[in-house]
PADO-478820 format. One line per 10 residues: number of its first residue (from 1); for each residue x, y, z of N, C-alpha, C. Coordinates in steps of 0.1 Angstrom, whole numbers, padded with zeros to 4 digits. Each point is the difference from the previous one (the first is absolute). Example, Ala and Ser with C-alpha at 12.3 -4.5 7.8 and 13.67 -1.06 7.14 Angstrom:
2
1	0132/-0057/0078/-0009/0012/0000/0009/0012/0000; -0004/0011/-0007/0009/0011/0000/-0008/0011/0008
//
This chain:
402
1	1054/0118/-1837/0003/0008/0013/0004/-0010/0011; 0011/0004/0006/0006/-0009/0011/-0008/0000/0012; 0002/-0010/0008/-0008/-0001/0013/0009/0006/0011; -0007/0006/0010/0006/0007/0011/0007/-0010/0009; 0012/0004/0005/0007/-0009/0009/-0008/-0002/0013; 0000/-0012/0006/-0008/-0002/0012/0006/0009/0011; -0009/0005/0009/0004/0008/0011/0008/-0009/0010; 0011/0005/0005/0008/-0008/0010/-0008/0000/0013; 0001/-0012/0006/-0007/-0001/0013/0009/0005/0011; 0013/-0003/-0001/0009/0005/0010/0006/0013/-0005
11	-0003/0011/0008/0004/0013/-0005/0015/0002/0003; 0005/0010/-0008/0014/0003/0002/0003/0006/0014; -0010/0007/0005/0001/0006/0013/0001/-0011/0011; -0008/-0011/-0002/0000/-0011/0010/0014/-0006/-0001; 0005/-0003/-0012/0013/-0006/-0002/0011/0009/0007; 0000/0013/-0002/0010/0008/0006/-0001/0001/0015; -0012/0001/0005/-0002/0000/0015/0005/-0012/0007; -0003/-0012/-0006/0003/-0012/0007/0015/-0004/-0002; 0005/0003/-0012/0014/-0002/-0003/0009/0008/0010; -0005/0012/0003/0008/0009/0009/0001/-0006/0014
21	-0010/-0007/0005/0001/-0006/0013/0011/-0010/0001; 0001/-0008/-0011/0011/-0010/-0001/0014/0006/-0001; 0000/0010/-0009/0013/0007/-0003/0005/0007/0013; -0009/0005/0008/0004/0008/0012/0003/-0010/0012; -0002/-0013/-0002/0002/-0009/0011/-0011/-0001/0010; -0012/0005/-0003/-0011/-0002/0009/-0004/-0014/0002; 0002/-0008/-0011/-0004/-0014/-0001/0009/-0007/-0010; 0003/-0013/0003/0009/-0007/-0009/-0006/-0002/-0014; -0013/-0003/0000/-0007/-0003/-0013/-0015/-0001/0001; -0006/0000/-0012/-0015/-0001/0000/-0004/-0005/-0014
31	-0012/-0005/0000/-0007/-0003/-0013/-0014/0006/0001; -0005/0006/-0011/-0013/0006/0000/-0007/-0003/-0012; -0014/-0001/0001/-0008/-0003/-0012/-0012/0009/0001; -0004/0005/-0012/-0012/0008/-0002/-0007/-0006/-0012; -0013/-0002/0002/-0008/-0006/-0011/-0012/0008/-0002; -0004/0003/-0012/-0013/0005/-0003/-0008/-0009/-0009; -0011/-0005/0004/-0009/-0009/-0007/0008/-0012/-0006; 0008/-0005/0009/0007/-0013/-0004/0013/0002/-0007; 0004/0012/-0004/0013/0003/-0006/0010/0004/0010; 0009/-0008/0003/0009/0002/0011/0014/0004/-0004
41	0007/0009/0007/0014/0003/-0002/0007/-0002/0013; 0012/-0004/0000/0008/-0004/0011/0014/0007/-0001; 0005/0005/0011/0014/0005/0001/0006/-0005/0013; 0013/-0003/-0001/0007/-0005/0012/0013/0008/0001; 0004/0004/0013/0011/0008/0002/0008/-0007/0012; 0013/0002/0000/0009/-0003/0011/0003/-0015/0001; 0004/-0004/0012/0005/-0013/0003/-0008/-0007/0010; 0002/-0013/0001/-0008/-0008/0010/0005/0001/0014; 0012/0005/0002/0006/0002/0013/0009/0012/0000; 0002/0006/0012/0009/0011/0002/0014/-0004/-0004
51	0006/0008/-0009/0014/-0002/-0004/0002/-0012/-0009; -0011/-0006/-0005/0001/-0011/-0009/0000/0005/-0015; 0003/-0009/-0009/0000/0003/-0014/-0012/-0006/-0007; -0006/-0010/0007/-0011/-0008/-0006/-0012/0009/-0001; -0005/0004/-0012/-0011/0010/-0002/-0013/-0006/0004; -0009/0009/0004/-0014/-0003/0001/-0005/-0002/-0014; -0008/-0010/-0003/-0006/-0003/-0013/-0015/-0002/0002; -0006/-0001/-0012/-0015/-0002/0000/-0004/-0012/0008; 0008/-0010/0000/-0003/-0013/0006/0005/-0001/0014; 0006/0011/0006/0005/-0001/0014/-0012/-0003/0009
61	0003/-0008/0010/-0010/-0004/0010/0001/0008/0013; -0011/0005/0005/-0001/0008/0011/-0009/-0006/0011; 0003/0003/0012/-0009/-0004/0011/-0011/0010/0000; -0013/-0004/-0002/-0010/0010/-0002/-0008/0003/0013; 0003/-0007/0011/-0005/0003/0013/-0016/0001/-0001; -0005/0011/0004/-0015/0002/0002/-0007/0000/-0014; 0007/0001/-0011/-0007/-0002/-0013/-0004/-0015/-0001; 0003/-0008/0010/-0005/-0014/0000/-0015/0000/0004; -0004/0010/0008/-0013/0000/0006/-0011/0000/-0011; 0000/0008/-0011/-0010/-0001/-0010/-0001/-0014/-0006
71	0011/-0007/-0002/0000/-0013/-0006/-0007/-0010/0010; 0003/0001/0013/-0006/-0008/0010/-0015/0002/0000; -0004/0013/0000/-0015/0003/0000/-0007/-0006/-0012; 0007/0001/-0012/-0006/-0006/-0012/-0002/-0015/0001; 0010/-0007/0006/0000/-0014/0002/-0013/-0004/0009; -0002/0009/0010/-0012/-0003/0009/-0013/0002/-0008; 0000/0010/-0008/-0013/0002/-0008/-0002/-0011/-0010; 0010/-0006/-0005/-0001/-0011/-0009/-0007/-0012/0007; 0004/-0002/0013/-0005/-0010/0008/-0015/0003/0004; -0003/0012/0001/-0014/0004/0002/-0008/-0004/-0012
81	0005/0003/-0012/-0007/-0004/-0012/-0001/-0015/-0002; 0010/-0007/0005/0000/-0015/0000/-0010/-0006/0010; -0005/0008/0009/-0009/-0004/0010/0007/-0007/0012; 0013/0002/0001/0007/-0005/0012/0002/0010/0011; -0003/0012/-0002/0001/0010/0010/-0013/0009/-0001; -0004/0006/0011/-0011/0009/0000/0004/0013/0007; -0003/0011/-0006/0005/0013/0005/-0005/0003/0015; -0012/-0005/0003/-0005/0004/0013/-0001/-0012/0010; 0006/-0011/-0004/-0001/-0011/0009/0012/0000/0010; -0001/-0004/0012/0011/0000/0010/0012/-0009/-0006
91	0012/0006/0001/0011/-0008/-0005/0004/-0011/0009; -0005/-0001/0012/0004/-0010/0010/-0005/-0014/-0005; -0008/-0001/-0010/-0003/-0013/-0006/0012/-0006/-0005; 0009/0007/-0007/0012/-0005/-0005/0012/0004/0009; -0002/0010/0008/0011/0005/0009/-0006/-0001/0014; -0001/-0013/0006/-0006/-0001/0013/0008/0007/0011; 0013/0002/-0003/0008/0008/0010/-0006/0013/0003; -0008/0006/-0009/-0005/0014/0002/-0014/0000/0006; -0005/-0012/0005/-0013/0000/0007/0001/0006/0013; -0011/0006/0005/-0001/0005/0014/0011/0010/0003
101	0002/0010/-0008/0010/0010/0002/-0002/0009/0012; 0011/0004/0006/0000/0010/0011/0005/0013/-0006; -0004/0011/0006/0004/0013/-0005/0005/0009/0011; 0011/0007/-0002/0005/0009/0010/-0010/0010/0004; -0001/0003/0013/-0009/0011/0005/0005/0013/-0005; 0014/0002/0000/0006/0012/-0006/0013/-0005/-0007; 0003/0007/-0010/0012/-0004/-0009/0013/0000/0008; 0002/0008/0010/0012/0001/0007/0000/-0008/0013; -0011/-0008/0001/-0002/-0008/0013/0007/-0013/0000; 0000/-0007/0012/0006/-0013/0002/-0007/-0010/-0009
111	0007/-0011/-0004/-0006/-0010/-0009/-0012/-0008/0007; 0000/0000/0013/-0011/-0007/0006/-0012/0008/0004; 0000/0013/-0003/-0011/0009/0002/-0009/0001/-0013; -0009/-0010/-0001/-0007/-0002/-0012/-0015/-0001/0002; -0008/0001/-0011/-0014/-0003/-0001/-0002/-0009/-0012; -0011/-0008/0000/-0003/-0008/-0011/-0003/0008/-0013; 0005/-0006/-0011/-0004/0006/-0013/-0015/0000/-0002; -0005/0010/-0006/-0015/0001/-0001/-0005/-0009/-0012; 0009/-0003/-0009/-0003/-0009/-0011/0012/-0006/-0006; -0002/-0010/-0008/0011/-0007/-0007/0007/0009/-0010
121	0012/-0004/-0004/0007/0006/-0011/-0005/-0006/-0013; -0002/0008/-0010/-0004/-0005/-0013/0010/0002/-0011; -0002/-0006/-0011/0009/0002/-0012/0000/0015/-0004; -0011/0007/0001/-0001/0014/-0004/0009/0008/0010; 0000/-0004/0013/0009/0007/0009/0014/-0001/-0004; 0005/-0012/-0004/0013/-0002/-0004/0004/0008/-0012; -0009/0000/-0010/0002/0008/-0012/0001/0015/0001; -0008/0005/0010/-0001/0014/0002/0009/0005/0012; 0007/-0009/0006/0009/0003/0011/-0008/0005/0012; -0012/-0006/0002/-0008/0003/0012/-0002/-0012/0009
131	0011/-0009/0001/-0001/-0011/0008/0002/0003/0015; 0006/0012/0003/0002/0004/0013/0015/-0001/0005; 0009/-0003/-0009/0014/-0001/0003/0008/0005/-0012; 0011/0007/0004/0008/0005/-0011/0011/0010/0005; 0005/0007/-0010/0011/0010/0002/-0005/0012/0009; 0008/0003/0010/-0002/0013/0007/0010/0010/-0004; -0004/0011/-0004/0009/0010/-0005/0009/0005/0011; 0014/0001/-0002/0009/0004/0010/0010/-0011/0003; 0007/0001/0012/0010/-0010/0004/-0007/-0014/0000; 0007/-0010/-0004/-0006/-0013/-0001/0002/-0009/0012
141	0005/0006/0011/0001/-0008/0012/-0005/0008/0012; -0009/0010/-0002/-0004/0008/0011/-0011/-0006/0008; -0008/-0009/-0005/-0012/-0005/0006/0002/-0015/0004; -0006/-0005/0011/0002/-0014/0003/-0004/-0009/-0011; -0011/0003/-0007/-0005/-0009/-0011/0011/0000/-0011; 0006/0011/-0003/0011/0000/-0010/0012/-0009/0004; 0004/0002/0012/0011/-0008/0005/-0003/-0015/0001; -0012/-0003/0003/-0004/-0015/0000/0000/-0005/-0014; -0005/0007/-0010/0000/-0005/-0013/0014/-0002/-0006; 0009/0010/0004/0014/-0001/-0005/0006/-0012/0007
151	-0002/-0003/0012/0006/-0011/0007/-0004/-0014/-0006; -0012/0000/-0006/-0005/-0012/-0006/0005/-0002/-0015; 0008/0010/-0004/0006/-0001/-0014/-0011/0000/-0011; -0011/0007/0002/-0010/0001/-0010/0003/0009/-0011; 0010/0009/0002/0003/0010/-0010/-0012/0008/-0005; -0009/0003/0010/-0012/0007/-0002/0002/0015/-0003; 0011/0005/0004/0003/0014/-0002/0014/0002/-0007; 0001/0010/-0008/0013/0003/-0006/0002/-0008/-0013; 0012/0001/-0006/0002/-0006/-0013/0000/-0015/0000; -0003/-0007/-0011/0000/-0014/0000/0013/-0007/0003
161	-0001/-0011/0007/0012/-0008/0004/-0003/-0014/-0001; 0000/-0006/-0012/-0005/-0013/-0003/0008/-0011/0007; 0012/0002/0004/0008/-0010/0006/-0004/-0002/0015; -0008/0009/0006/-0002/0000/0014/-0014/-0006/0004; -0009/0000/-0009/-0014/-0004/0003/-0001/-0015/0000; -0008/-0006/0009/-0002/-0015/0000/-0010/-0004/-0010; -0001/-0013/-0002/-0010/-0005/-0011/-0014/0004/0004; -0009/0000/-0010/-0014/0006/0002/-0007/-0005/0012; -0001/-0013/0002/-0008/-0004/0012/0006/0004/0013; 0013/0001/0001/0006/0004/0012/-0001/0015/0002
171	0000/0008/-0012/-0002/0014/0001/-0014/0003/0005; -0010/-0007/-0005/-0014/0002/0005/-0001/-0004/0015; 0007/-0011/0004/-0001/-0004/0014/0005/0012/0009; 0012/0005/-0004/0006/0011/0008/-0009/0013/0000; -0005/0003/-0012/-0008/0012/-0001/-0013/-0001/0008; -0005/-0012/0001/-0013/-0002/0008/0002/0002/0015; 0013/0000/0004/0002/0002/0015/-0001/0015/0003; -0001/0008/-0009/-0001/0015/0002/-0014/0005/0000; -0004/0010/0008/-0013/0006/-0002/0000/0009/-0012; -0011/0003/-0005/-0002/0010/-0011/0003/0014/0006
181	0004/0009/-0008/0001/0014/0005/-0013/0008/0000; -0009/-0003/-0009/-0013/0006/0000/-0010/-0010/-0004; -0013/0003/0001/-0011/-0008/-0003/0000/-0002/-0016; -0003/-0013/-0004/-0001/-0002/-0015/-0010/0010/-0006; 0004/0006/-0012/-0009/0009/-0007/0000/0014/0005; 0008/0003/0011/-0001/0013/0006/0008/0011/-0007; 0012/-0004/-0005/0009/0010/-0006/0010/-0008/-0009; 0006/0008/-0009/0010/-0005/-0009/0014/0000/0006; 0006/-0012/-0001/0014/-0001/0006/0008/-0008/-0011; 0011/0006/-0004/0008/-0005/-0011/0007/-0013/0003
191	0002/-0008/-0010/0010/-0011/-0001/-0005/-0014/0004; -0003/-0002/0012/-0002/-0014/0005/-0011/-0008/-0007; -0010/0007/-0004/-0011/-0007/-0008/0005/-0007/-0011; 0010/0005/-0008/0005/-0008/-0011/0008/-0012/0004; 0007/0000/0012/0007/-0011/0004/-0010/-0012/0003; -0010/0004/0008/-0011/-0010/0003/-0007/-0005/-0013; -0002/0009/-0009/-0007/-0003/-0013/0008/-0010/-0007; 0014/0001/-0001/0008/-0010/-0007/-0002/-0014/0006; -0001/-0002/0013/-0003/-0013/0006/-0014/-0005/-0003; -0009/0009/0000/-0014/-0004/-0003/-0001/-0004/-0015
201	0006/0006/-0009/0000/-0004/-0014/0005/-0014/-0002; 0012/-0002/0007/0006/-0014/-0002/-0009/-0011/0005; -0007/0003/0012/-0009/-0010/0005/-0012/-0002/-0008; -0005/0011/-0005/-0012/-0001/-0009/0003/-0007/-0013; 0011/0003/-0005/0004/-0006/-0013/0005/-0014/0001; 0005/-0004/0012/0005/-0013/0002/0014/-0002/-0006; 0007/0011/-0001/0014/-0001/-0005/0008/0013/0004; 0013/-0001/0000/0008/0012/0004/-0004/0013/-0007; 0001/0011/0007/-0004/0013/-0006/0007/0002/-0013; 0013/-0002/-0001/0007/0003/-0013/-0005/-0010/-0011
211	-0003/-0012/0003/-0005/-0009/-0010/-0014/0005/-0006; -0008/0005/0009/-0013/0005/-0004/0001/0013/-0009; 0009/0009/0005/0002/0012/-0008/0006/-0003/-0013; 0009/-0010/-0001/0007/-0003/-0012/-0011/-0006/-0010; -0008/-0009/0005/-0010/-0006/-0009/-0011/0009/-0005; -0004/0009/0009/-0012/0009/-0004/0004/0014/-0004; 0012/0005/0003/0003/0013/-0003/0013/0001/-0008; 0011/-0005/0005/0013/0002/-0006/0001/-0007/-0014; -0003/-0012/-0001/0001/-0007/-0013/-0010/0006/-0010; -0013/0002/0003/-0009/0006/-0010/0005/0014/-0005
221	0007/0007/0009/0004/0014/-0004/0014/0000/-0005; 0007/-0011/0000/0014/-0001/-0005/0010/0006/0010; -0003/0000/0012/0008/0006/0011/0011/-0011/0004; 0009/-0002/-0009/0009/-0011/0002/0011/0002/0011; 0002/0012/0004/0011/0003/0010/-0006/0004/0013; -0013/-0001/0002/-0006/0004/0013/-0002/-0012/0009; 0006/0001/0012/0000/-0011/0009/0003/0005/0014; 0001/-0009/0010/0004/0003/0013/0015/-0001/0003; 0007/-0005/-0010/0015/-0001/0001/0005/0000/-0014; 0013/0001/-0001/0007/0001/-0013/0008/-0013/-0001
231	-0002/-0008/-0011/0008/-0012/-0001/0014/0002/-0004; 0009/-0009/0002/0014/0002/-0004/0002/0004/-0014; -0008/-0004/-0009/0002/0003/-0014/-0003/0014/-0003; -0007/0008/0009/-0003/0014/-0002/0006/0009/0010; 0007/-0005/0009/0005/0008/0011/0009/0012/-0004; 0007/-0002/-0012/0008/0011/-0005/-0008/0012/-0005; -0013/-0002/-0001/-0009/0011/-0004/-0006/0007/0011; 0002/-0004/0013/-0006/0006/0011/0008/0012/0005; -0006/0012/0001/0007/0012/0005/0002/-0001/0015; 0011/0006/0005/0003/0001/0014/-0010/0010/0006
241	-0004/-0002/0012/-0010/0008/0007/0007/0009/0011; -0004/0013/0000/0006/0009/0010/-0011/0007/0008; 0004/0005/0011/-0009/0009/0008/0006/0014/0000; -0008/0010/-0001/0004/0014/0001/0000/0004/0014; 0012/0003/0006/0001/0003/0015/-0003/0015/0002; 0000/0004/0013/-0004/0013/0003/0009/0011/-0005; 0013/-0004/-0003/0009/0009/-0005/0000/0001/-0015; -0009/-0008/-0007/-0001/0000/-0014/0009/-0009/-0007; 0007/-0008/0007/0009/-0010/-0006/-0007/-0014/-0001; 0006/-0009/-0008/-0006/-0013/-0003/0006/-0010/0009
251	-0008/-0007/0008/0005/-0012/0007/-0005/-0013/-0006; 0008/-0010/-0001/-0004/-0013/-0006/-0011/-0006/0008; -0011/-0004/-0007/-0011/-0007/0006/0000/-0014/-0004; 0002/-0003/-0012/0000/-0015/-0004/0009/-0001/-0013; 0009/-0010/0001/0009/-0003/-0011/-0007/-0008/-0010; 0006/-0003/-0011/-0007/-0008/-0011/0004/-0014/0002; 0012/-0004/-0003/0004/-0014/-0001/-0004/-0008/0013; 0003/0005/0011/-0003/-0008/0013/-0010/0008/0009; -0009/0008/-0006/-0009/0007/0008/-0013/-0008/0003; -0009/0007/0006/-0012/-0006/0006/-0009/-0006/-0012
261	0001/0006/-0011/-0009/-0005/-0011/0007/-0010/-0009; 0012/-0005/0004/0008/-0009/-0008/-0005/-0015/0002; -0009/-0001/0009/-0006/-0014/0003/-0014/0001/0004; -0008/-0010/-0003/-0015/0000/0003/-0002/0003/0015; -0009/0009/0004/-0003/0002/0014/-0009/-0010/0006; 0001/-0002/0013/-0009/-0009/0007/-0014/0006/-0001; -0001/0014/0001/-0013/0007/0000/-0001/0008/-0013; -0007/-0004/-0010/-0002/0009/-0012/-0009/0012/0004; 0005/0011/0001/-0007/0012/0006/-0009/0006/-0011; -0013/-0001/0003/-0010/0007/-0009/0000/0015/0002
271	0007/0005/0010/0002/0014/0003/0011/0006/-0008; 0012/-0006/-0001/0011/0007/-0006/0011/-0009/-0005; -0003/-0013/-0003/0011/-0009/-0003/0004/-0002/-0014; -0007/0005/-0010/0003/-0003/-0014/0011/0008/-0006; 0007/-0006/-0010/0009/0007/-0009/-0006/0000/-0013; 0004/0010/-0009/-0006/0001/-0013/0009/0009/-0009; -0004/0001/-0012/0006/0009/-0010/-0009/0010/-0005; 0005/0010/-0007/-0009/0011/-0005/-0010/-0006/-0010; 0003/-0009/-0009/-0009/-0005/-0009/-0010/-0010/0006; 0004/-0007/0010/-0010/-0009/0007/-0010/0009/0007
281	0004/0010/0007/-0010/0008/0007/-0008/0009/-0009; 0005/0003/-0012/-0008/0007/-0009/-0011/-0009/-0005; 0003/-0013/-0002/-0011/-0009/-0004/-0011/0000/0010; 0003/0000/0013/-0010/0001/0011/-0007/0013/0000; 0007/0011/-0001/-0006/0013/0000/-0009/0003/-0012; 0004/-0005/-0012/-0009/0001/-0011/-0012/-0009/0000; 0001/-0012/0006/-0011/-0008/0002/-0010/0006/0009; 0004/0007/0011/-0008/0007/0009/-0007/0011/-0007; 0007/0007/-0008/-0006/0011/-0008/-0010/-0005/-0010; 0002/-0012/-0005/-0010/-0006/-0009/-0011/-0007/0007
291	-0002/0002/0013/-0011/-0006/0007/0001/-0015/0002; 0012/-0005/0001/0002/-0014/0002/0003/-0009/-0012; 0000/0007/-0012/0003/-0007/-0012/0015/-0002/-0003; 0004/-0012/-0002/0014/-0003/-0002/0004/0003/-0015; 0013/-0001/-0003/0005/0003/-0013/-0004/-0010/-0011; -0003/-0012/0004/-0005/-0010/-0010/-0015/0000/-0002; -0007/0009/0006/-0014/0001/-0001/-0008/-0008/0010; 0008/-0007/0009/-0007/-0008/0011/-0001/0009/0013; -0011/-0002/0007/-0003/0008/0012/0008/-0005/0011; 0009/0008/0007/0007/-0004/0012/-0010/0001/0012
301	-0008/0010/0000/-0011/0002/0010/-0011/0008/-0007; -0011/0000/0006/-0012/0007/-0006/0001/0015/0001; -0007/0008/-0008/0000/0014/0001/-0006/0004/0013; -0009/-0007/0006/-0006/0003/0013/0010/-0001/0011; 0009/-0010/-0001/0010/-0001/0010/0010/0011/0000; 0005/0003/-0013/0009/0011/-0001/-0006/0014/0004; -0013/0002/-0003/-0006/0012/0003/-0001/0001/0016; -0003/-0011/0006/0000/0000/0015/0014/0004/0006; 0010/-0006/-0006/0014/0002/0005/0004/0015/-0002; -0005/0006/-0010/0004/0014/-0004/-0010/0011/0004
311	-0010/-0004/0009/-0009/0010/0005/0003/0002/0015; -0001/0013/0004/0003/0003/0014/-0010/-0007/0009; 0005/-0008/0009/-0009/-0008/0009/0000/0006/0015; 0007/0010/0002/0002/0005/0014/-0009/0012/0002; -0009/0000/0010/-0009/0011/0002/0007/0012/0006; -0006/0011/0000/0005/0013/0005/0003/-0002/0015; -0009/-0007/0007/0002/-0002/0015/0012/-0009/0002; 0002/-0010/-0008/0011/-0009/0002/0013/0007/-0003; 0000/0008/-0010/0012/0008/-0003/0004/0009/0011; -0010/0007/0006/0002/0009/0011/0007/-0008/0012
321	-0005/-0012/0002/0005/-0008/0011/0014/-0005/-0003; 0003/-0001/-0013/0013/-0006/-0004/0010/0010/-0003; -0002/0013/0001/0010/0010/-0004/0013/-0002/0007; 0011/-0001/-0007/0013/-0001/0006/0004/-0015/0001; -0008/-0009/-0004/0003/-0014/0002/0010/-0005/-0011; 0002/0008/-0011/0010/-0003/-0009/0009/0013/-0002; -0005/0011/-0003/0007/0012/0000/-0010/0012/0001; 0005/0011/0007/-0009/0011/0001/-0005/0005/-0013; -0013/0003/-0001/-0006/0006/-0012/-0003/-0010/-0011; 0002/-0013/0003/-0002/-0010/-0010/-0014/0000/-0007
331	-0010/0003/0008/-0014/-0001/-0005/-0004/0013/-0007; 0008/0010/0000/-0004/0012/-0006/-0002/-0001/-0016; 0008/-0009/-0006/-0001/-0002/-0014/-0002/-0015/-0004; -0002/-0009/0010/-0001/-0014/-0004/-0011/-0007/0008; -0004/-0011/-0007/-0009/-0010/0007/0007/-0013/-0001; -0007/-0011/0004/0006/-0013/0000/-0011/-0010/-0005; 0004/-0008/-0009/-0009/-0010/-0005/0004/-0014/0005; 0003/-0010/-0008/0005/-0013/0004/0014/-0001/-0005; 0010/0003/0009/0014/-0002/-0003/0006/0012/-0008; -0008/0010/-0003/0005/0012/-0008/-0005/0013/0006
341	0007/0010/-0002/-0004/0014/0003/-0007/0006/-0012; -0010/0009/0002/-0007/0006/-0010/0001/0015/0002; 0004/0008/-0011/0000/0014/0001/-0014/0005/0001; -0004/0008/0010/-0013/0005/0002/-0001/0015/-0005; 0012/0006/-0001/0000/0014/-0006/0014/0002/-0005; 0002/0008/-0011/0012/0002/-0006/0011/0005/0009; 0012/-0006/-0002/0012/0005/0008/0012/-0003/-0008; 0012/0006/0004/0012/-0002/-0008/0006/-0014/0002; -0005/-0008/0010/0006/-0013/0002/-0010/-0011/-0003; -0013/0003/-0001/-0010/-0011/-0002/-0007/0001/-0013
351	0002/0011/-0007/-0007/0001/-0013/-0014/0005/0001; -0008/-0002/-0011/-0014/0004/0000/-0009/-0009/0008; -0011/0005/0003/-0010/-0009/0008/-0003/-0013/-0008; 0000/-0011/0007/-0002/-0013/-0007/0013/-0007/-0003; 0011/0006/0000/0013/-0007/-0002/0002/-0009/0012; 0005/-0012/-0003/0002/-0010/0011/0014/-0006/-0002; 0005/-0005/0011/0013/-0007/0001/0006/0000/0014; 0013/-0003/0001/0006/0000/0013/0015/0000/-0001; 0006/0003/0011/0015/0000/0001/0006/-0012/0007; 0012/-0002/-0001/0008/-0010/0007/0011/0007/0008
361	0000/-0003/0013/0009/0006/0009/0015/-0002/-0003; 0003/-0009/-0008/0014/-0002/-0004/0004/0007/-0013; -0008/0009/-0004/0004/0009/-0011/-0008/-0001/-0013; -0013/-0004/0000/-0008/-0002/-0012/-0013/0007/0001; -0006/0003/-0012/-0012/0007/0000/-0008/-0002/-0013; -0013/-0001/0000/-0008/-0002/-0011/-0014/0007/0000; -0005/0005/-0011/-0014/0004/-0001/-0005/-0004/-0014; -0013/-0002/0000/-0008/-0002/-0013/-0011/0011/0000; -0001/0007/-0011/-0010/0011/-0001/-0011/-0003/-0010; -0012/-0004/0004/-0011/-0003/-0009/-0003/0011/-0010
371	0001/0013/0005/-0004/0011/-0009/0009/0002/-0011; 0013/-0001/0002/0010/0002/-0011/0005/-0013/-0006; -0003/-0011/0006/0005/-0013/-0006/0015/-0002/0003; 0005/0007/0010/0014/0000/0003/0004/-0009/0011; 0010/-0008/-0002/0007/-0007/0011/0014/0005/0002; 0004/0003/0012/0013/0005/0003/0006/-0008/0011; 0013/-0004/-0001/0006/-0008/0010/0015/0005/0002; 0004/0001/0012/0014/0003/0003/0005/-0011/0009; 0012/-0006/-0003/0006/-0010/0008/0014/0005/0003; 0003/0001/0013/0013/0003/0005/0005/-0010/0010
381	0012/0001/0005/0005/-0009/0011/0003/0008/0013; -0007/0011/0001/0003/0008/0013/-0014/0002/0007; 0000/-0003/0013/-0012/0001/0008/0000/0014/0006; -0012/0007/-0003/-0002/0013/0006/-0015/0003/-0002; -0006/0007/0010/-0014/0003/-0001/-0003/0009/-0012; -0010/-0004/-0009/-0002/0007/-0012/-0003/0015/0001; -0008/0004/0010/-0004/0014/0001/0011/0009/0005; 0011/-0007/0005/0011/0008/0005/0013/-0001/-0008; 0000/-0007/-0011/0012/-0002/-0008/-0001/0006/-0013; 0010/0008/-0004/-0001/0007/-0013/0000/-0009/-0012
391	0006/-0012/0001/0000/-0009/-0012/-0014/-0003/-0004; -0008/-0004/0011/-0014/-0004/-0003/-0008/0013/-0004; 0002/0011/0007/-0008/0012/-0002/0002/0005/-0014; 0013/0000/-0004/0003/0005/-0014/-0006/-0008/-0011; 0000/-0014/0003/-0006/-0009/-0010/-0014/0003/-0002; -0008/0001/0011/-0014/0001/-0001/-0004/0014/-0004; 0007/0010/0005/-0003/0014/-0004/0001/0001/-0016; 0011/-0005/-0005/0002/0001/-0014/-0010/-0008/-0008; -0003/-0012/0005/-0010/-0008/-0007/-0013/0008/-0001; -0005/0006/0011/-0013/0006/0000/0000/0014/-0006
401	0012/0005/-0003/0001/0013/-0007/-0002/-0003/-0015; 0004/-0012/-0005/0000/-0002/-0014/-0014/-0004/-0005
//
């Protein structure tokens, strides 16, 4: 009696839906991966640039933007396990620039109208985005604090711009001249915690952020193409990056050969600076699904660390205070752990309760689902907000229907 053919992981419907977006010109190209219990299938469509003939391949390199955040959070948890960081200790021990913080009396107030911070910022605050500083939903130059941060070239808001940020010590010096927006621990505010976290990791490890990530995460997981820049020997594999404008057309954001990721940055951004490939990020997503266990049987991090990362850490009161700080309705189906979002109730974009992962603002998205054993990843080269772009929505709707 013959054996049954294995069930395909990538459905024909998913193939058809995503291929149609490329054929209709919604997007130049994409690569997607779906895995169930370690068995992965990959498909790639389209080209690396508009009007080009060079196709997207399985090994095409993408700017993963905020999908950097989970990797940075994992690096911090490894240092906690090493005894070099403590979740609830003040970070000013290693980041003295953040001692004696001042806090704005009101978010839209002048920068000199402040009160003292009620307590120090901790590592847990950085991991959960409760440090008191971050993205404000809406126009990014409406408030005095936003304009001041932009003038300092902190790149604290908006898409990553690695060529503009100063080196880490200077970044911290500039950031420390600003007051916090809110009291530490008061509410969730996206983004800046991961930037500060990257500097903290480097100081705690005694080596550059990328060197520590490579030693403890990338090399053990075989993530050979993940880095903060693309070397000349691989630059032909980097996709061109685009922004979707208000008219639905694509504007160039970053070229490949001479773009911002074609050289090592002064500031390796723990918030959004990494590039990666579909297989590299699958190694990370599968390790997280395995509770920290790497492919060779070696533990990258402990089960306890991964469990903490993938457990909702934000209280109901903090969510209420933070509504609208990333997008309206964000907390209706999600929580936040350390560097990742967690689905708190089933939805067409976040999957079943307990599914975790995150998106990258330059066109990437990932989830791992402990209940089904599924990892799903979409890498594109077009920046658009996931909840509002049909390419993302169709990918996740079709995934969760299957």
